[in-house]
C-alpha positions in Angstrom: -25.6 289.6 202.2 -23.4 286.7 203.1 -25.1 283.8 204.7 -23.1 281.3 206.8 -23.8 278.4 209.2 -22.7 278.6 212.7 -19.2 277.1 213.2 -16.9 276.0 216.0 -13.5 277.9 215.7 -14.3 278.3 212.0 -12.0 277.5 209.2 -10.0 280.1 207.4 -12.3 280.5 204.3 -15.2 281.1 206.7 -13.4 283.9 208.4 -12.5 285.5 205.1 -16.1 285.9 204.3 -16.9 287.2 207.8 -14.3 289.9 207.3 -15.1 290.7 203.6 -18.9 290.8 203.5 -21.1 293.8 203.9 -24.0 292.1 205.6 -23.1 289.0 207.5 -26.0 286.7 208.6 -25.6 283.4 210.5 -28.3 280.8 210.0 -30.2 280.4 213.3 -33.3 278.6 212.1 -32.0 275.5 210.4 -31.9 272.0 211.9 -28.5 270.8 213.1 -26.5 269.0 210.4 -24.0 266.3 211.4 -20.3 266.0 210.2 -19.9 269.7 209.5 -18.0 272.7 211.0 -21.1 273.4 213.1 -19.5 271.3 215.9 -16.0 270.5 214.7 -12.7 272.3 213.9 -9.4 271.2 212.4 -6.0 271.8 214.0 -2.6 270.9 212.5 -0.6 268.6 214.7 2.7 266.8 214.4 0.8 263.9 212.9 -1.2 266.0 210.5 -4.7 267.4 210.5 -6.8 266.5 213.6 -10.5 267.2 213.9 -11.8 268.3 217.3 -15.6 267.6 217.6 -17.9 268.9 220.3 -20.0 266.0 221.6 -23.8 266.7 221.5 -26.8 265.3 223.2 -28.8 263.1 220.8 -32.2 264.6 220.6 -33.2 263.2 217.2 -32.5 264.3 213.7 -34.6 267.5 213.7 -33.2 269.7 216.4 -33.1 273.5 215.8 -29.5 274.6 215.7 -30.0 277.1 218.5 -31.4 274.3 220.7 -28.7 271.7 220.1 -27.3 270.9 223.5 -23.7 270.0 224.4 -22.9 266.8 226.2 -20.6 266.9 229.2 -20.6 263.1 229.8 -17.0 263.2 228.8 -14.4 265.8 229.6 -14.2 267.1 226.0 -13.2 270.6 227.0 -10.0 269.4 228.7 -9.2 267.1 225.8 -9.7 269.9 223.2 -7.6 272.4 225.1 -4.8 269.9 225.7 -4.7 269.1 222.0 -4.6 272.8 221.1 -1.9 273.5 223.8 0.3 270.6 222.9 0.1 271.4 219.2 0.7 275.2 219.4 2.6 275.8 222.6 5.8 276.4 220.5 4.1 278.5 217.8 5.2 282.1 217.6 2.1 283.7 219.0 0.5 281.1 221.2 1.4 282.8 224.4 -0.2 286.1 223.3 -3.6 284.5 222.7 -3.5 281.5 225.0 -5.6 283.1 227.8 -8.3 284.4 225.4 -8.8 280.9 223.9 -8.4 278.9 227.0 -11.1 280.9 228.8 -13.7 279.5 226.3 -13.0 276.0 227.6 -13.6 277.1 231.2 -17.3 277.8 230.7 -19.9 275.1 230.3 -22.2 276.4 227.6 -25.5 274.6 227.5 -26.0 275.2 223.7 -23.6 274.7 220.8 -24.8 277.9 219.2 -23.7 279.9 222.2 -20.3 278.2 222.3 -19.8 279.0 218.6 -20.8 282.6 219.0 -18.1 283.0 221.7 -15.4 281.2 219.6 -16.1 283.5 216.7 -16.2 286.7 218.8 -13.0 285.7 220.5 -11.3 285.5 217.1 -12.7 288.9 216.0 -11.5 290.4 219.3 -8.0 289.0 218.9 -7.9 290.4 215.4 -9.2 293.8 216.8 -12.0 294.1 214.3 -15.6 294.8 214.7 -18.1 293.0 212.5 -21.9 293.4 212.8 -23.3 290.0 212.7 -27.0 289.3 212.3 -29.0 286.1 212.8 -31.8 284.8 210.6 -35.3 284.9 212.0 -36.8 282.4 209.6 -35.5 279.5 207.5 -35.4 279.9 203.7 -33.8 277.3 201.5 -32.9 280.0 198.9 -32.4 283.7 199.5 -32.2 286.1 196.6 -29.3 288.5 196.3 -27.2 286.6 198.8 -23.9 284.6 198.9 -25.3 281.4 200.5 -22.4 279.5 202.1 -24.4 277.4 204.6 -23.6 274.1 202.8 -20.5 274.9 200.7 -18.2 275.6 203.6 -17.9 272.0 204.8 -15.3 269.4 205.7 -16.8 267.4 202.8 -16.2 270.1 200.2 -12.8 271.3 199.0 -12.7 275.1 199.3 -12.5 277.0 196.0 -10.0 279.5 197.5 -6.3 279.5 197.1 -4.4 279.4 200.4 -0.8 280.7 200.3 1.4 278.7 202.6 2.2 280.3 206.0 4.4 279.0 208.8 3.2 275.8 210.3 5.5 274.0 212.8 5.3 270.6 211.2 5.1 271.6 207.5 8.6 270.3 206.7 7.5 266.8 207.8 3.9 266.8 206.6 3.6 269.6 204.1 1.3 272.6 204.3 -2.2 272.0 205.5 -4.6 274.6 204.0 -7.9 275.9 205.5 -7.5 274.6 209.0 -9.2 276.3 211.9 -8.4 280.0 212.1 -6.8 279.2 215.4 -3.9 277.6 213.4 -3.4 280.9 211.5 -3.6 283.0 214.6 -1.1 281.1 216.7 1.3 280.9 213.8 0.9 284.4 212.2 -0.4 286.6 215.0 -2.1 289.8 213.9 -0.7 289.2 210.4 -3.6 286.8 210.1 -5.9 289.7 209.4 -4.1 290.7 206.2 -3.8 287.1 205.2 -7.6 286.6 205.6 -8.5 289.7 203.6 -6.2 288.9 200.7 -7.5 285.4 200.0 -9.1 284.9 196.6 -10.3 282.2 194.2 
């Protein structure tokens, strides 16, 4: 089995594992961990990599991930969508997937976990693949016979994968940015993203 944390518009290496594993489990019994992909994603703008973070209600350090609530004290949905739109509106496949992604920002999810489930499912729907995803029912720090990626796929850790360069609008100016949100791959490569994700290796 492959064990992953929940993620907001997950990075490319995360999606590789989702598509390549036999049994995919997402951790639903851990406490929320700050400064991770659980509530942030990375897009590639004209000025380089930009993190988009979902603001959360502060309920202490030990809040179950499925109970972590999103804050709407600021209009983060509009800000995130405008950043995505302004970054990718000239990308080759933006218009094909624009409505699917924009619809996610039109709903006020109470919980981060539900927002992340929708963002992941939307990517799978766009790629036209069906993946059976299960969720843990108890927390275990170690699980035998598993690929445990809950901590290793992180903004703080350099991915062990090799990421062949694909088209990015601003790469001539800034160079290629590897392992951004899968949104970057989708808007720039379209359904070719599926073969890219499956071919990744170490």
